[in-house]
N, C-alpha and C positions, 0 to 999 in steps of 0.2 A: 738379598736383604733389602736393597733399594726398591726392588719391584714390590715387595711385601709392604713396605712403608707407603709407597705411592698408591697401592690398592687400598690400604687402610684410609689414607687421606681422601681418596675418591669416594669411598663408602661414607665417610663422615660428611663430606660435602653433599652427597645425595640425601643423607638423612636430614641435614639442615635444610635443604631445599624442600623436602617433603614436609617438614615441620612448618616452614614458612607458608607453603601452599595451604596446609590445614588451618593455620591461623587466619589467612586471607579468606578462606571459605567460611570460617566461623564469624568473621567480621561481616561478610556479605549476608549471612543468615540473620545476624543481629540487626543489620540495617533493614532487611526485608521485613522482619517482624515489627520493628519500630514504625516503619512506613505503613504497614497494614494496621497497626494500632491507631495511628493518626487518622487513617482513612475511616476506620470504624468510628472514631470520635466524631469526625466530620459528618458521617452519614447519620449517626444517632443524634446529633445536635442540630437544632433548628432555631433556637432563640438567639437574640442579638448578643447576649453576654457570651455565649459560646463562640460566636463568630469572632469576637474580639480576642478570645483565647486562641482561636485558630490563627488569627493574624499575628499574635505574639509568637506562636510556634513557627510560623513562616519567616518572621523577622529573625528569630534565633537561628533557623536553618540557613538563612542567607548570610548571617554573620559568621557561621561556622565555615562556610566555603571560603 
């Protein structure tokens, strides 16, 4: 009986670890997508007003750290 309970607990812990890994992967994908969007905005923008927008984005990213 104790062995069955420990096996169930180990399976639950493994499932929780897998869920955490999936969440981390999703967060990394979201970060990569947002960085690529910012890079696309930087590439597509060449006017001075867009540069100030880029500077605001960089300041916001630095504050987030």
